[in-house]
C-alpha positions in Angstrom: 86.0 8.3 0.9 84.6 10.7 -2.1 87.3 13.5 -3.2 86.4 16.6 -4.7 88.9 18.1 -7.3 88.7 21.8 -8.4 89.7 21.9 -12.1 88.3 25.8 -12.4 86.4 28.4 -11.3 88.5 28.9 -8.3 90.6 32.2 -8.3 88.7 33.3 -11.3 84.8 33.8 -12.0 85.3 31.4 -15.4 85.9 27.9 -16.1 83.8 26.2 -13.4 84.7 22.7 -13.2 84.5 20.0 -10.1 85.4 16.7 -10.2 83.5 14.6 -7.7 85.5 10.9 -7.3 84.2 8.3 -5.2 84.8 4.5 -5.5 82.1 4.0 -8.0 82.1 7.0 -10.3 83.9 10.1 -11.4 80.8 13.2 -11.6 82.0 16.0 -13.3 79.9 19.4 -12.2 80.1 21.9 -14.7 82.3 22.2 -17.5 82.9 25.9 -18.4 85.1 27.8 -20.4 87.7 30.3 -18.7 87.3 33.7 -20.5 88.8 37.1 -20.1 92.8 37.6 -20.9 94.6 35.6 -23.2 96.1 34.1 -20.6 93.3 32.8 -19.0 91.6 31.9 -22.5 95.0 29.5 -23.1 93.8 27.3 -20.1 90.9 26.0 -22.4 93.8 24.5 -24.6 95.7 22.9 -21.6 94.8 19.0 -21.1 93.2 18.7 -17.7 92.8 16.2 -14.9 90.5 14.0 -17.2 92.9 13.7 -20.0 93.4 10.0 -18.9 90.0 9.2 -17.1 87.0 10.9 -18.5 83.9 11.6 -16.1 81.0 8.9 -16.1 78.5 11.9 -16.0 78.4 15.7 -16.4 75.9 17.6 -14.5 75.2 21.2 -14.8 74.1 24.1 -12.8 73.1 26.5 -15.5 73.5 27.4 -19.4 76.0 30.2 -19.0 79.1 29.4 -21.2 81.6 29.8 -18.1 79.7 26.9 -16.7 78.9 24.7 -20.0 81.2 26.2 -22.7 84.0 23.3 -22.8 81.3 20.5 -23.1 82.2 20.5 -26.9 85.8 20.4 -26.4 85.6 17.5 -23.6 83.2 15.8 -26.5 85.1 16.3 -29.5 88.7 16.3 -28.2 88.4 13.7 -25.5 85.7 11.5 -26.7 83.3 11.8 -23.6 80.1 10.4 -24.7 78.3 9.7 -21.2 74.8 11.7 -20.2 75.0 15.4 -19.5 72.1 16.5 -17.0 70.5 19.5 -16.3 67.0 21.2 -16.2 64.7 21.3 -19.2 65.5 24.9 -19.5 69.0 24.4 -19.7 68.9 21.6 -22.1 66.7 24.2 -24.0 69.0 26.9 -23.9 72.3 24.8 -24.5 70.7 24.1 -27.4 71.1 27.7 -28.9 74.1 28.5 -26.6 76.6 25.7 -27.5 76.4 26.1 -31.1 76.6 29.8 -31.0 79.5 29.3 -29.4 80.9 27.2 -31.5 80.1 29.3 -34.3 81.8 32.1 -32.2 84.8 30.1 -32.2 85.1 29.1 -35.8 84.6 33.0 -37.0 87.2 34.2 -34.5 89.4 32.0 -36.0 88.5 32.9 -39.3 88.6 36.5 -38.6 92.3 36.5 -37.1 93.4 34.4 -40.1 92.0 37.0 -42.4 93.3 39.7 -40.6 96.6 38.4 -39.8 96.4 39.3 -35.7 97.0 36.1 -34.0 100.0 34.7 -32.8 99.0 31.1 -34.3 99.2 30.3 -37.9 96.6 29.1 -38.7 94.4 30.2 -35.8 92.3 27.2 -34.9 89.1 27.1 -33.1 88.9 25.2 -30.1 86.1 23.1 -31.2 83.5 23.2 -34.0 79.7 23.1 -34.4 79.8 19.1 -35.1 81.2 19.0 -31.6 78.8 21.1 -30.1 75.9 19.2 -31.8 77.7 15.7 -30.4 77.6 17.4 -26.9 73.9 18.0 -27.3 73.3 14.7 -28.2 74.2 13.5 -24.8 72.1 16.1 -22.9 69.3 14.6 -20.8 66.8 16.7 -19.0 66.6 16.2 -15.1 63.2 18.0 -13.2 63.5 20.3 -10.2 62.7 19.0 -6.6 62.9 15.4 -7.3 65.9 12.7 -6.7 67.5 10.8 -9.1 70.4 8.4 -9.7 73.9 9.3 -10.7 76.5 7.0 -10.5 77.7 6.5 -6.9 74.6 8.2 -5.5 71.6 10.3 -6.2 71.5 14.2 -6.7 68.6 16.9 -6.3 68.2 20.5 -8.0 66.4 23.0 -6.6 65.9 27.0 -8.0 68.9 29.2 -8.0 67.1 32.3 -9.5 70.1 33.3 -11.6 69.1 32.8 -14.9 66.4 30.6 -16.6 67.1 26.8 -15.9 69.8 27.5 -13.4 70.1 25.4 -10.3 71.6 24.5 -6.9 72.9 20.8 -7.3 72.6 18.3 -3.7 74.7 15.5 -4.3 74.3 12.4 -2.1 77.7 10.0 -2.2 79.2 7.6 0.3 76.9 9.0 3.1 78.1 12.6 2.3 75.6 15.6 1.4 77.6 18.0 -1.1 76.0 21.2 -2.5 77.1 23.0 -5.4 75.4 26.4 -5.7 76.2 27.5 -9.1 75.4 31.0 -9.4 73.3 32.3 -6.7 70.6 34.5 -8.0 69.0 37.3 -6.2 65.8 37.7 -4.1 62.8 39.9 -5.3 64.3 40.3 -9.0 61.7 40.4 -12.0 61.1 37.3 -14.5 62.7 34.8 -12.3 61.7 33.3 -9.0 63.9 33.3 -5.8 66.7 31.0 -5.0 65.9 28.1 -2.7 69.2 27.0 -0.8 69.2 23.2 0.0 69.9 22.3 3.4 72.2 20.3 5.6 75.3 19.9 3.4 78.4 18.6 4.9 80.2 20.5 2.2 78.9 23.8 0.2 80.8 24.9 -2.7 79.4 28.5 -3.3 80.4 31.4 -5.8 81.9 34.5 -4.3 81.7 37.1 -7.6 80.4 39.8 -5.2 82.5 39.1 -2.0 83.3 42.3 -0.1 80.7 43.8 -2.2 77.0 45.0 -1.4 74.2 46.1 -4.2 73.1 49.3 -3.4 70.1 49.0 -1.8 68.8 52.3 -2.6 69.9 51.9 -6.3 66.9 52.0 -8.6 67.8 49.9 -11.7 64.7 51.2 -13.7 65.7 54.8 -12.6 69.3 54.4 -13.9 68.5 52.6 -17.2 65.8 55.6 -17.9 68.6 58.3 -17.4 71.0 56.8 -19.6 68.1 55.7 -22.4 67.2 59.8 -21.9 70.7 61.2 -22.1 71.4 59.3 -25.3 68.1 60.4 -27.0 68.7 64.1 -26.3 72.0 64.1 -27.8 70.8 62.0 -30.7 73.1 58.8 -29.9 73.4 55.4 -30.5 73.1 53.6 -27.1 75.2 49.8 -27.1 74.0 47.7 -24.3 76.5 44.7 -23.9 74.4 42.1 -22.5 74.7 38.2 -21.7 71.9 36.6 -24.1 70.7 34.5 -21.6 69.6 36.4 -18.4 70.4 40.4 -18.8 69.1 41.2 -22.2 65.8 39.6 -21.1 66.0 41.7 -17.8 66.7 44.5 -19.9 64.2 44.2 -22.2 61.7 43.6 -19.4 62.9 46.9 -17.7 62.4 48.7 -21.1 59.0 47.6 -21.9 58.0 48.9 -18.1 59.4 52.2 -18.8 58.0 52.9 -22.1 54.8 51.8 -20.6 54.9 54.4 -17.6 56.5 57.1 -20.1 59.5 57.5 -18.6 61.3 57.0 -21.6 60.7 57.7 -25.3 59.6 54.9 -27.3 63.3 54.1 -29.3 64.1 51.4 -31.8 65.5 48.8 -29.7 67.6 46.1 -31.9 68.6 42.8 -30.4 71.5 42.1 -32.4 72.1 38.4 -31.4 70.7 35.2 -32.8 71.3 33.5 -29.5 69.8 36.1 -27.1 66.7 35.9 -29.5 66.5 32.4 -29.2 66.6 32.5 -25.6 64.2 35.2 -25.6 61.6 33.3 -26.8 62.7 30.3 -24.5 62.1 32.4 -21.6 59.0 33.2 -22.9 58.0 29.3 -23.2 59.3 28.2 -19.8 56.2 29.1 -17.5 57.3 26.9 -14.7 60.3 29.3 -14.3 58.2 32.9 -13.8 57.7 34.8 -11.2 54.2 36.4 -10.2 54.8 39.7 -11.8 55.9 37.9 -15.2 52.5 35.9 -15.0 50.4 38.9 -14.2 51.9 40.6 -17.3 51.0 37.7 -19.6 47.8 37.7 -18.2 47.2 40.8 -18.7 47.7 40.3 -22.3 51.1 42.3 -22.4 54.5 41.2 -24.0 56.7 41.3 -21.3 60.0 41.1 -23.1 58.9 43.0 -26.1 59.4 47.1 -26.7 56.7 48.9 -28.8 60.0 49.3 -31.9 61.7 46.1 -31.0 63.3 44.8 -34.2 65.3 41.5 -34.5 68.8 41.2 -36.3 69.3 37.4 -37.2 71.8 37.7 -39.9 75.2 39.1 -40.1 74.1 41.4 -43.2 71.6 42.9 -40.9 74.2 43.5 -38.0 76.3 45.0 -40.8 73.3 47.3 -41.6 73.5 48.9 -38.1 76.5 50.4 -38.8 74.2 53.0 -41.0 71.4 53.4 -38.3 69.7 56.5 -37.8 69.8 57.9 -34.2 68.3 57.7 -31.5 68.4 53.9 -31.2 69.2 51.2 -28.9 71.3 48.2 -29.5 71.4 45.2 -27.3 74.2 42.5 -27.9 76.5 40.1 -26.6 78.6 39.5 -25.1 77.8 41.3 -21.8 81.9 41.8 -21.2 82.6 42.5 -24.4 85.0 39.4 -25.1 83.4 38.3 -28.3 80.4 38.5 -30.8 78.8 41.5 -32.3 79.0 43.8 -29.6 82.8 43.9 -30.4 82.1 45.2 -33.9 79.3 47.8 -32.5 81.7 49.3 -30.1 84.5 49.6 -32.5 81.9 51.3 -35.0 80.5 53.8 -31.8 83.1 54.3 -29.4 85.0 57.5 -31.1 81.7 59.5 -31.0 80.8 61.5 -28.1 76.8 61.4 -28.7 76.8 57.7 -28.4 76.8 55.7 -24.9 77.7 52.3 -24.1 76.1 50.7 -21.0 77.2 47.8 -19.1 74.9 46.5 -16.9 76.7 43.6 -15.4 80.0 42.4 -13.7 83.1 42.9 -15.8 85.8 40.4 -15.4 89.6 41.4 -14.6 91.4 41.6 -18.3 88.0 42.1 -20.3 87.3 45.0 -22.8 84.4 45.5 -20.7 86.6 46.4 -17.6 89.1 48.1 -19.5 86.0 50.5 -20.6 84.5 50.9 -17.1 88.0 51.4 -15.5 88.0 54.5 -17.8 90.8 53.2 -20.6 90.8 56.1 -23.6 92.2 53.8 -26.3 91.6 50.4 -26.6 92.4 47.6 -29.0 89.9 45.7 -31.1 90.6 43.2 -33.5 93.7 44.6 -33.7 93.2 48.5 -34.4 93.7 51.2 -31.4 90.3 52.4 -31.3 89.7 55.9 -29.5 86.8 56.2 -26.5 85.2 59.0 -26.8 81.7 57.9 -26.2 80.2 57.8 -22.7 80.7 54.9 -20.9 78.0 54.3 -17.9 78.2 51.1 -15.2 74.9 50.7 -14.4 75.7 49.2 -10.8 71.9 48.3 -9.8 71.9 45.3 -12.5 73.4 42.0 -11.3 72.0 38.3 -10.9 74.3 37.4 -8.9 73.8 37.5 -5.1 75.8 40.1 -3.4 78.0 39.6 0.0 75.1 40.1 2.4 72.8 37.9 0.1 75.3 35.3 -0.2 75.6 35.3 3.9 71.7 34.9 3.7 72.2 31.7 1.5 74.8 30.2 3.3 72.4 30.9 6.6 69.9 29.3 5.0 71.6 26.2 3.7 73.4 25.6 6.8 76.5 24.0 6.0 79.1 22.3 7.9 82.3 23.0 5.5 82.3 25.8 2.8 84.5 26.1 -0.2 84.4 29.5 -2.0 84.6 29.3 -5.9 83.7 31.7 -8.6 85.4 34.8 -7.6 88.5 36.5 -8.0 91.1 36.3 -5.2 90.5 39.6 -3.5 86.4 38.8 -3.4 87.1 35.3 -1.8 89.0 36.7 0.9 86.7 39.1 1.6 83.7 36.8 1.8 85.8 34.5 3.9 86.4 37.0 6.4 82.7 38.4 6.3 81.8 34.2 7.2 84.5 34.1 10.0 82.3 36.7 11.9 78.9 34.2 11.8 80.5 30.6 10.4 81.9 28.4 12.8 82.8 25.8 10.4 85.9 25.6 8.2 86.1 27.9 5.3 88.4 27.0 2.3 90.0 28.7 -0.7 90.8 26.2 -3.2 93.3 26.9 -6.1 93.1 25.2 -9.2 94.2 21.7 -9.1 93.6 21.1 -5.1 91.6 18.1 -4.4 90.1 17.6 -1.2 88.4 15.0 0.8 84.4 15.2 1.0 
């Protein structure tokens, strides 16, 4: 009998790792970093269940670091050398994202040592660029909609519609069908295709990020974004948009371009200040197989859907520092989306004390992150060991989300028709809310596993 162990992504929205073990094989689905507060990040340093027995193979649902960012650690520290399978677009994205994550690990440690704010002497990176490079050497692209062999069975990928290359994984092993939904995208969102739920799982693992919540059906993402841009333009400020380099950045660029074309916002300088986001945007442009019809129509009309009128790329650290002297009004898009690290943290430190500026969050903010503190109304925050007063406007543009809400998750589950469900990738309150909603429509067992739990498949 196959078993499934939950190594992360249970009562939190990060650190997704699920170990499927049978008599013949050990398969790890997703290999993510824990992110957020220090106690959560500390889990990345603990020895997981594969300390003494490595998986034979790793399969990835998509490229976000909370699903993939532990791979270099698995390779560099534990010596994993098996294949890592994902869609072609995910493989391409990880060629950008894993080295970037490694650089961030190294730069954060170096900066902490320079400023002396780390509790550890010296501060060390979780992994290095060399570890990331070795992990990339193990990548093998897998197609959508075609079965391929894996140790102990076979697997098939379907479109998840969350970010470029995102997939649901259907696994067959020992006569059982297990679906790993990954992060479920939304229907009718620009750029990417709609999600495709695989049918007939004996066990379904599905996210619960937005359990108990529903996206406002009347919310107008373009209108919200336009109002924010126009406010900051009128008062001559800088608009900072912390955005995930993959997915949210591209949607925001798409919408800014459309608003400009329709004359709903002024054509401000827009700076994309993230090497990873720059490279990811190029990959979005190249992977035509992922695009929805609206995106295809724009390209056929000779338009550049992901490029505004006054679009600037900021690759180097020196270029990023020059944005400190930027003439307003202007817009800076920079990672990370929850302001947990990266260049956006430096921009926030610089811009938060001034009332004319605006910080617009366009995605979910996990507990314990700087982004969550700002959205919750913090008057002061600590950045790089310094206390920073928050005078800038902080706006949460709730119309933006690449995650299905509760109603959309229920729709997805209904189409997938599973026998049992395990709710993962959600804070405990959200998981419990989704479980209550399922109790009204779903007759099967609903599990809320804790980290370290093992169940029979």
